[in-house]
N, C-alpha and C positions, 0 to 999 in steps of 0.2 A: 930196288923197287921196280925199275923198268923191266927187269927179267921176270919178276912175279906177274906184272901186268901182261907181259907178252905171253906167258904161259897160260894165264887165265883166259885171255882173248882166244888163244889157239884152242883151248879146251872147249870153249863155248861154240866156236866155229865148227869144230869136228863133231860135237854132240848136241845138235839143236834139240828142242823139246820133243818134237815129233819128226824124226829124221825122214820118214817115208810119207809124210802128209803132203801129197801132191795136190789134194783136193782143196784145202785151205778154206773153202766156203762153208759156213755154218748157219743153221737157223738163228734168226735174230739179227743178222747183218742187213744193212740198208742196200738199196740198189747201187748207190755210189760206192760202197765198200766192196760189193761183189764185182762191180765193173773194174775197180782199181786192181783187184787181185787177178781177175780172169782175162780181161781184154788183152793185156800184153802177151799172154800165152796162146791165145786162140788164133787158129787159122781163119776162122769165121766167128764173129760175135754178134748175136741177134737178140734184140730186146723187142718184145711185142706185147700187145694187150692194152686194154683200157681198164682203168681201175687196178685190178691185179695185173702185175707184169710177169711175163714169162721170159726167162733168159736161157739162151742156148749158146754153149761154147763148144765149137768143134776143134779138137786138138789133133794135130798130126795129119797125115795124108793117107791115101789108100781107100779101098772099097769100104772098109768098116773102121773108121777112125774112132778114137775115144771121144766121148761126148759127156759134157756136164750140163745138166739142165736145172733150173731153179724156179720156184714160184715165190713171188714177192707180193705180200698182201697190200691192200689199199692203204694201210698205215705204214708202208715202206719197211717191212720186216720180212726177211726170207723165212718161209715156214717149211719148205720142202726142197730137197736136193736129190737128184738122181745122178749117179756117176756110172757110166758104162765104159769100162776100161778094157782095151784090147790087150790080151795076154798072149805072149808068144808060145807058151807051153801050157799044158794042163796044170792048173794050180795045185799046190801042195794041199794036203788034207786040212792043215791048220791055216790056210790062206785067210779065211774070214776072221779068225781069232787074231792073227797078226795085223790085219787091216783095222780091226776094232782098236787094238792097242796103239797102232800108229796114229789113229784119229783121236786118241785121248780117252777112249772108253775104258773104264777100270772095272765095270761090273762083269759078272759071269754071264755067259750066254744063256738065253732062255728061248722060248718060242712065243712069237706074237703073230697076229693076223694083219696082213696088209694086202689090199686088193683081193680079199676073200681067199688068201693063201696063208697057210701056216709057214712062217719063215723063222730061221734063227735070228735072234735080235739081242741088242745090248742097250740098257738104259744109261743115259748120260745126264749131264748137267741140265738143269732148268727144263726138264721134260722132253729133251731130245732123245729120240730112239734111232739107233742104227739097225737097219734090216739088211740081211744077207740075201740078195736076190739070186745068187748062185751063178754058175758058169754054164754058158751055152756052147757046147763043143762045136756045133756047126759054124758059128760065127767067130768063136774065140773071145767072146765078150763076157766079162764078169761084171755083174751089176750090184751096186750098193745103193741104199736109200737112207737119207737122213730125214726125219720127219718130226715136227713138233706140233701136236694138237692144240696146245695152249696158245701158241702164236696164231694158229688158224682161227680158233674161236675168237680171240681178241681182234683179229683183223676183219672178221665178219661183222663185228658190232659197229 
């Protein structure tokens, strides 16, 4: 019995649900949940705003560090997350597909409009959409967005 439990524990430790999910923040989370997840990882953690809160988490060092930002509605629910991740190398062609899978998106990629731009996107649970903001070769930053219009609409009421 002990051996079976040890093997089971080792398997779950080696294969977590989303092995590459370094973001962890999702639409629907409260400010307290976002703070609990991000603050220990951040070099700098900033919360600002009256009513709506704006969270900024600066990860790492250097001229262009990775940054996670989130907007939290007046009803204390995260509705928008931007993840600007510094990549050492040009990303593989399927980088966005892998990121979508790592973040738990199972839908096929389609095209959606965000900030008046057509971007690859994936539909997720409860109305959350993942947008691929792409790679900026000049800065080495790859940007992903998580957005949930239903939470935004509910938070504005």
